[in-house]
N, C-alpha and C positions, 0 to 999 in steps of 0.2 A: 297396838300394832303398833311396833317399831317404827323409827323415823327412819330412813333407807335415800342413800346418796347416791348422786348416778352421775356417771365421767361424762361431759356434753364433747362432743368432734369441737374439732377446731375450725370446722365450715359454718359453723353457725355465724346470726347477724341479728345483733336485737337491736341494731340501730337502723331501721328500715322504715321505709314508707309506710305506714299506717293505712288500711281500709279508708275509702273518705265515706265520709256518711250519704245515703244516699235520699233523693227526696221525690215526691213524682210530677212530672212536668209541670203539672198548676198546681197550687194551693187547695186546700180543701173548703172547700164552702160550706154555707151555714145551712146546714140541712132543715127541713120545716119541725117544729116544736111539739113535744107532745113525749109520756112517757121518761124511762129513761137512756134511750137510746143516744149513742155521742153525749153524753153527759159529764164523761171523762172518770167516773168513780160508778163500781158496782158494785151491791152487798150481795155476799153468794149466803146468805146466814148468820154464823157468829163474826166472820170478817167482812169489811169493806177492804176491795182491792182497786190502786190506780197502774194502770199502766205507764212505764216510762220508757222513752226509746233515745232520750239523749242520756249516751253513754260516756264514761271515760277509759280512756284506756289504761289497765293496769300494768300490765307485760305482755310482751310475744314475742314471736320468733319468724323468723324465716331462714331457710336453708339450703341448700345447692344437691343434695341428694336426691336422686330420682327418684320418683312418686310418693314423697315427701312434700306436703302442702303447710308451706308456714301456717300459723291462726296469733290473734289476737283476743285478749280477755278484756272485760269491763265489769265494770262497777255503774252504779245509780252518776250520772254527776250532781243531780239533787232530789232529794226524795222531801216530798210534802210533810209539813210537823204535822206528826202523831203519827206515822208509817216505820213501818220497819223494810230493812232489806231482808230478801229469804236465799238468794245466793248471787253466785255470780254469771255473766254472761260471757262466752267464747263461739268464734267465728272462725273459718277460715280469711287468707289473707287477699287469696284472688276474688275473693268479690266483694261490692260497696259494703260499709256497713248499714246494716239495716237488719236490727234486732230488739227484743225488748227485754225487758223484766217489771213483775207486776210486786210492789209493796203493799204490806196491808197494812191494816189495825184493827183493833176487837168493835164491837158495835155490842148494844144491848140485845141482840137477838133471843139468847138463850139466856133469861135472868135467873135459870135453876141450876145451869151449870156451876158447879162448887169449884172448879177447873181454868187459868184464864185462858184464851184459846194460841197467846204466844206467849213464849219463854225464854228468855238465854238460854243461848246452849254452856252447860259444863265446862265443857274443854274443845280443842282441837286436836283432830291427829293429820302430823303430814303425810300423803301418800304418795307424792311424789316431788321431785325437784330435777332444776336444771343446773343442779349447782358444779362447778367445775372446776378440779381440783388444781390444773395449772392454769387457768384463764384467769379466774375472778376467785382471790385467795378467801375475802371474805363473804362471798356471795351476794352484794347487796346488788348484782346487776340480775341477777337471777331470778326464772318464777319459781314461786313455790304453793302445793295445791292443796289444801286441805280437806280434812272432814268435818262438820263440826258434831259434836259429840251432843245429844238430846238427851235433856233429862229424861226420868221414868213417864211414859205415855204420853211423849212428843216424838217428830220424827223429824229428821230436817228435809229439806227441800232443795237443798245446792250444796255445790261445792263452791269455798273461799280461793280466791286467789293473792298474793301476795309478791311483791319485789323486793327481795331481800329476805334472812331466816327470820325475823320477826314474826312471832306465833300474832295471830289477830288480835285485835283486840274480844272482849267478850260481848260486846256493845254492837258488834259490825252489824250481827245479823239476828231473826228468832227462829227458831225453832216451831215447828207448829202441833197442836193438840192430837193425837192421832186420829179420833174421830171427824177432824176436818180436810185427811186425807183421803186421795187415792193412790193406786198404783200406776206406775209409768215404766215406760221401756225405752229404749236406744233407737235411734232412729237414723239421723243422715250422720256420718262420720265427718268430726273436724279433721281431726289430724291425727295420724299413727306414727305414733315412735317405735314400734317395735323392729323395724329395719336395721335402724340405729342401736337397739335393747335387746337382742333377741332373749338376754337373758333375765330382763328388767323392762319387761312389754309394759306401754303405757299407751292408751286411744281415747283421744279424747270425742266424745260425741252429744249431739242434741238429744233433749227427750223430748216425749211426747205420752200425754196418755193414753193407758190400754183401755183406757172405755170411754169411747169414740162415738162420734153418731149422732141423730134425734133425742138418741135417750141416753146419751153418756152425760156423766156429770165432771167428768175428769176435767180441769185448766191446768192450762200450761201455763207454766211459770216465767219460760223464759231463759230458763237455768241449760245448764251443760251436765255432762256423768263425766265424770276420769275413771277407766277400766283398768286395771292392774293386776297386776298375778296375786297382788297382796288383798284386794277386794274381792267377794264374793260375788259369783255370777248372779245371784239373785243383788237387784240393784239396790243400792243399801239409801235411796234417795227418792222421795215421794214427790207427787204433784197436790195441787189444790183439787178440794170438793165441793162441788156447790149444791147451799142446800135449800139455795131459795126457789120453789117451784114455778112460780110466778113468770121469771124470765122476764124481767124488767128490762133489761137492758136491750133486748130484742126491737129492731124498727117497729111501728105501725107499718098501715098497706100503704099510707102517704109517702111514709120516708124509704119505703120500699123501692115506690115509684122512680120517686128521683136517685136512689143510689144506682137504678135502671140505668134510666136517664144518662146519666153523670159519668157511670162505669161503663155499659154495655159494649163489647167487644164488636169489631166489625171482624166477620168469617170471612176468609176469602177464599172458592174455590179453586182448583185447578185450572188452569185456560184450557188445558185440553180433557176435564174429567167434561162426561155426557150425562153419566148420572147426576143428576142436579137435587136440590131439595125441594119441598113442595110444603104447603101448609098441610095440615091433617084432612083438614074437609074437602079443601079440593082431592085428593085423593080420592074420596069417599063418594064426592060428587061424580067422579070421573071412573066410575064404574067398578070400584075395589067390592068384592064377595065374599062373603060367608057363608062359610062349607064346613059340615059337621060331618062326622065321622058316620060311613054307613050310608049316606045321602047323596046321591052323585050331582043332584042340580045345588048350587049355590044361589043364596040370599044375596040381592044390592044392599050395600050399607048404606044406609040414610044420614044423613050428611054431619048430625052432632053424633053419629055411634048410637042411639038410642037402641036400638035392634039390635045392640051387641053383647053377649052374654055377660053380667057381671060379676064381679065376684073371684069365691075358689080360689083353684090352682092351675098351674098348666100342665091338663090332664092330656093333655092330644085329642081331645072330643073336638074341638074347633083351631080352623084356622083360617086367615085370610089371603087370598092369591089378586090376582092383578084382573083386571075384566079379561072376558074370555071368546072378545069377539076384536073388531077391527082398532079399539081404541087399544087394546098390548101393548104396541111398541110405542107408542107416545107416551102415555102414562108413566112407561116405564125412563122415561127423561126428565120427569117430574113438572114442575113449574117453577123458577125462581121468584115469578113474583107475585106469587100469593107466599110464600116461605115467610116463617115466621119460628122465634124462639118460644119452646114451653117451659114457661119458669117455674121452677121448684125451691121455694125458701125455707131454711129449714136451722137452728140454732146450732152451733158448731162449738168443741169446746166447751161445754159446758154452761152458754150461754153468753160465753164472753167476746161470740164470734158470730156471723151472720155467712151462713150459702148461700150462692144461689146459684141451684143447677139452670145452666141454662140446657136444655134437649134442642137436636136436629133432627125432623125426619126427612127420608129420603124415601122417595117408592124403591129405587132396586139398589140392590150394592152390583157393583160389576166384578167383574173376575181378576185375579190378581197377575202383578209380572213378577216372576221373580228375576234376581238377578245371580250370576255365578260366575264370579272374578270380575273379566273387562264383559261379559255376555249380558246379553237382556232376552228373559223370554216372554210374552203375552201369552197368558194360557188363556184357551177357551170358558172352562167351567170352572176352577179351583175360587173358590173365593166370593163365588157370584150368589146369589138371593135376594127373594123377593123385599121388601121392605125392610130397612135399615134406620137403627136409634142412634145417636150418639150425642155426647155432651161434653160440657165445660161446664167448669164451678170460679166463680165468683168467691174467695173468702173476705169477707170484710170485717176491721174490726170494730164492736161496739161501744168501742171507751171513745172514739173518737170519729167511725165513718170512714177508716183511712183503708181505702184498699190494698190488701196484704198482700194476697197472694192468688194466683191462679191454678187449679188443675186441668188437665189436659188427659182428656183419654183415650188410650190410643187401644181401640181393638180390645182383649183379652186384662190389662194394666191400664196403664198412668203417669204423670208424674206430676209433683207440686212445682211449680216456678214460683219464685219469691218475685214481688213487685220489680225489685232491681235489673230483674233478668228477663221481662217481658219490656215488648216493641208496641211502643204507643201509634194510634193515628195524630196525625199533627195539630199541635195543638190544643190537646185536649189529654185527658186520664182515663182514657178509652183503651185498652191494647187491643192487639190485632190477635186473630186465632185463625192457621191455617187450617182447612180441613183438605185429608188428602186422597191422591186423584183414586177413582172407584172407589176405593172404602171407606173413606171421611172419617178419617183418626182424627185426632184434633194436635197441632204442632206449634210452640211460641215462634219461631222462625223458618222463613225459606229454605231448601234443600233437599235431599233425599235422605230420607230417614230408613234405615235398614232392619225389618225383625227379622232376626236372625243371627251372622255374626257378623260384627265390624269388622273383626280380624282378621278373617278370613275373606270378605268380601259374599259373604253367601247368604241370600234371605229371601225376605219377598217385601220391595220397594215400596215406600209409603212418599210418592213424589209432592210436594208443596211450593207452591208459587203466586202470587199476586197474580188477578186477570180482574179484566170490566165482571164475572161473575161472585157477587159478593151480596152477603147480607146485613146492614146495620143491626144490632139486638138493640140499640137503645131506643129505636125507636119501632121497630115488627116484632113485639114480644107481646106473649099473652101469661100472666101469671095463672098457673094450673091448680097450685097446691101451697098449702102456707098451715100446718096442720097448727102451729103454736098461735093461730090467730083463732082459731073458733073455726066460729062459721062464715069470717068475713071473705072469704074465697068460696067460688062454687066451683067445685069440681068437674069437670066435663066427664061424659059418659063414657068417650073411649078410654077414657085413664081407669076405668075399673075393671078393661079390658083386660085379664091374668092369663090369656094363651097367645100362641104365635099369631105374629104380624105376616107369615110366610105359609107356603107347603114346604114339606117335608119332600125332598127328592134325593133318590140313592143313586151315585154313578161310581165306577169304580177311579176314585183318583188317584190312584197310583199310577194308573196306563199312562195318563198327561205327563205326567213325571218320569217315570218310566223312559218315553222317546226321548226326554230333553237329557237325562240323566249317562244314558248307555252311549253318549256319543264323547263325555267326558275319560281321560285317562283313570285308571284303578281308583289311585289315592284319591284325586279330588274326586270320586265318585262316591266315594265312601264315605270324606267329611259330610258333602253336599249331605247325601242320607241320612248322617247322623244329626245333623244340622234341622234338616227338613221335618225329622221323626221327633222333635224336641217343640214345635211350632204348637198349639192351640187346636185340637182335634176341631173346633168349629169351621176351619178354616178350611178343612177339606169334605164338609158337610156340605149341602145346600138346604138351609133349613132360617124360615125365618125367625127374628130374637122375636123376642116376648117384650113388651111395651116396658116404656120407664117405673112405674109401678114394681114390677116384677123381679127389677135388679136389686142386690142383694144391699147396694147403695144408695137406695133411695132411703131408706132408713138408719142403713149405717153409715162410718168410714170410708171416702175413694179410695180404693186399690192399689197401694203401692208400700 
């Protein structure tokens, strides 16, 4: 690949305030001892890896061009003796510094291998530079992005950044033997230079393993990806792969309880939400009924759910409904005193992180409110259904036990928010989770989140705010599954119920919207119709959800 020199615009700024390092409000405690959790080093087969979070800036930029975020690139400040860097880290400047790089060294795990696990690159290829012909004659203050050239049978795991045109030392990083790597994909955009360089586009991306979830062995290294017109669409860098099936760095049951007690969020429900959560056992004890296709009479569900059908798939043969008596209306409202979070603990990113998924149950999901410009319309049917399962997920580093990020589930999708972007309860490392009015989607901050088009102010409202209606998940929780611990956690009977937790009710949802849309000017009506047509179909039908174990993110990674 040829070197390519790009003219940098005059409104750049290399002398700017770099992102300040982020730290949780309180220091990380000493976790209970046992196993390999929070021991700083993790063996993944032929390699042992350490997470370095103290990073030193190499080069960065800020820019006044609209829509272009500045970025800064980093290397490990210190590398433990015997370990080697695999690439550099990059992030936007509008976020606190919160990143990591894995460094690696060989083990004697596979003595039969004839090739070392790590090798120096043969060379480097320059893939992009901020060199300015007029601003810096020698390019000494410019950033240069290099791709290591791996030996045959090896792969590069990240790009390397230098300040100035001098090619990096071959000792700077290591390439990894191909069989110890896995494929990765671009994820969040760090910076897009294409608006300034349409003829030489360049984008900087965060990357993540392609194979994620409980069974995924891909390990994120923390490096970034540089995409240019001279780099193939298929990623030319890779991630690590965990070959240690013991998952020895995962927390034991005592450590899991400590993590939940220390990080468990407080969930706030909207002050005007009347459809609050309850425990599953309260729902069953207060008349929840199991129905079977073709049988008119239902069967009251026992408090532990032992009479629910187990396993199989959602074949439409069974469903749960509210009691068909005077308790119906009161059960819809839930019972906050009994509410508890149902916890699923599972490995993430090849066992280098732990995901603590916390599920909230509500007996009823209320109807939606739609927003069209300055007008709000409360609907009577659309969005409502019996039973509602929502969740959020804490992602914790198995190197140290540090809370790294939280996933907020929002209807058919959701978002990961790094710890630096969370709101915490005063005097603790416990995040705040806001549950939306009627629909119970999770959000990191109070406000109104629009499911639709923020640009045009059209969509379904998700209103969240603090209130006296709250559940502290650090104390009110129950661990219902942790497959990697074998039989240490007894799964409740109701978790094996794979059918729907509410009946399917068919009605003409279009008629309710039509009454509202008919009063709008034609151009606004067409725009609103197009936006509502793009929303998930489950919004328009009254159908109970399946339980947590039937969701694809039970074994897989979160949707985003």
